[in-house]
C-alpha positions as CSV (number, residue, x, y, z in Angstrom):
1,M,0.0,0.0,0.0
2,R,1.4,3.4,-1.0
3,N,1.1,6.5,1.1
4,K,-0.5,9.4,-0.6
5,G,1.0,12.8,-0.3
6,Y,3.8,15.0,-1.7
7,T,7.5,14.4,-1.5
8,L,9.9,16.8,0.1
9,I,11.3,17.7,-3.3
10,E,7.8,18.5,-4.7
11,L,7.1,20.8,-1.7
12,I,10.4,22.6,-2.1
13,A,9.7,23.1,-5.8
14,I,6.3,24.6,-5.1
15,I,7.7,27.0,-2.4
16,V,10.4,28.1,-4.9
17,L,7.8,28.8,-7.6
18,V,5.5,30.7,-5.2
19,G,8.5,32.8,-4.0
20,A,9.6,33.6,-7.6
21,I,6.0,34.6,-8.6
22,S,5.6,36.8,-5.5
23,I,9.0,38.6,-6.1
24,T,7.9,39.3,-9.6
25,L,4.6,40.7,-8.6
26,M,6.0,42.8,-5.8
27,S,8.6,44.4,-8.1
28,R,5.8,45.4,-10.5
29,T,3.7,47.1,-7.8
30,D,4.6,50.7,-6.9
31,I,4.1,51.1,-3.2
32,G,4.9,54.8,-3.4
33,T,2.0,55.5,-5.8
34,A,-0.4,53.5,-3.6
35,A,0.6,55.6,-0.5
36,I,0.0,58.8,-2.4
37,Q,-3.3,57.7,-3.7
38,S,-4.4,56.4,-0.3
39,S,-3.4,59.7,1.3
40,R,-5.2,61.6,-1.4
41,D,-8.4,59.6,-0.8
42,D,-8.0,60.2,3.0
43,L,-7.7,63.9,2.4
44,I,-10.8,64.0,0.2
45,A,-12.8,62.1,2.8
46,A,-11.6,64.5,5.5
47,L,-12.7,67.5,3.3
48,F,-16.2,66.0,2.8
49,F,-16.4,65.2,6.5
50,A,-15.4,68.7,7.5
51,Q,-18.0,70.1,5.1
52,Q,-20.8,67.9,6.5
53,Q,-19.8,68.8,10.1
54,A,-19.8,72.5,9.3
55,M,-23.5,72.2,8.3
56,M,-24.3,70.7,11.7
57,R,-21.9,72.5,14.0
58,Q,-20.0,75.8,14.2
59,N,-16.4,76.8,13.9
60,I,-15.3,73.7,11.8
61,S,-11.9,73.8,10.2
62,L,-9.7,71.4,8.3
63,I,-6.0,71.8,9.4
64,V,-3.4,70.2,7.2
65,T,0.3,70.1,8.4
66,S,3.1,68.5,6.4
67,D,2.2,65.0,7.7
68,T,-1.2,65.2,9.4
69,I,-4.9,66.0,8.5
70,T,-7.2,67.2,11.2
71,V,-10.9,68.2,11.3
72,A,-11.5,70.3,14.3
73,E,-14.3,72.2,16.0
74,S,-13.1,75.4,17.6
75,G,-9.6,74.0,17.4
76,V,-10.4,70.7,19.1
77,P,-10.0,67.5,17.0
78,I,-13.4,65.8,16.3
79,K,-13.9,62.2,17.2
80,V,-14.8,59.8,14.4
81,S,-16.1,56.5,15.5
82,S,-13.7,55.4,18.1
83,D,-10.8,57.5,16.8
84,Y,-9.9,61.1,17.0
85,Y,-8.2,63.2,14.3
86,P,-5.4,64.0,13.4
87,L,-4.9,61.5,10.7
88,R,-1.2,60.7,10.1
89,L,0.0,60.4,6.5
90,P,2.2,57.4,5.6
91,K,5.9,57.7,5.9
92,G,7.3,59.2,2.7
93,V,4.2,61.3,1.9
94,S,4.0,65.0,2.6
95,I,1.4,67.6,2.0
96,N,1.4,71.4,1.7
97,P,0.1,73.0,4.9
98,V,-3.2,74.7,4.7
99,T,-6.1,75.6,7.0
100,L,-9.7,75.8,5.7
101,S,-12.5,77.2,7.7
102,Y,-16.1,76.3,6.8
103,D,-19.2,78.4,7.1
104,K,-22.7,77.0,8.1
105,L,-23.4,76.2,4.4
106,G,-20.2,74.1,4.1
107,R,-18.5,76.8,2.0
108,T,-14.7,77.5,2.3
109,T,-11.9,79.2,0.4
110,A,-10.9,77.7,-2.9
111,K,-7.5,75.9,-2.7
112,T,-5.4,73.3,-4.4
113,I,-3.7,71.0,-2.0
114,T,-0.6,69.0,-3.2
115,L,0.6,65.7,-1.9
116,T,4.2,64.7,-2.7
117,G,6.3,61.6,-2.1
118,S,9.8,61.2,-0.9
119,G,12.0,58.1,-0.5
120,N,10.1,55.2,-2.2
121,S,7.4,57.6,-3.3
122,S,9.8,60.1,-4.7
123,G,8.6,61.8,-7.9
124,V,5.0,60.9,-7.3
125,S,2.4,63.5,-6.5
126,A,-1.3,64.1,-6.4
127,R,-3.4,67.3,-6.2
128,V,-6.8,67.8,-4.6
129,R,-8.9,70.8,-5.7
130,V,-11.3,72.4,-3.2
131,E,-13.9,74.6,-4.7
132,A,-15.3,77.6,-2.8
133,S,-18.6,75.7,-2.5
134,G,-16.7,73.1,-0.4
135,Y,-16.7,70.4,-3.1
136,A,-13.4,68.6,-3.3
137,F,-12.0,66.3,-6.1
138,A,-8.8,64.8,-7.3
139,N,-7.2,67.1,-9.8
């Protein structure tokens, strides 16, 4: 009666093949671009959140430093679910500092906010345009 299963050589061959495929796939993905795009999406979400909060509360502002995004009411970060702002950007992603104040109708000052990468993300950038109406979109 023969035992059913794989030999050690077959298992090692499969591990080597899986390793070669994963190395090939990892070299083709650009982690820097993903970090910039993720940060851009986080910024747009924070802009929409600030606009919505401004229509319900008073003294809402979005405060962007070189590595954080904060939505605050009267300078105090707002709690979102079980977390508080500020939102930290991934390492290697920076953003031009800006502060936007919202009125009761969700309007603010028109601005363009630029995210740039350094290190692995070097040379990658994204821009977010904020209209005076408070509408934000990737530019």
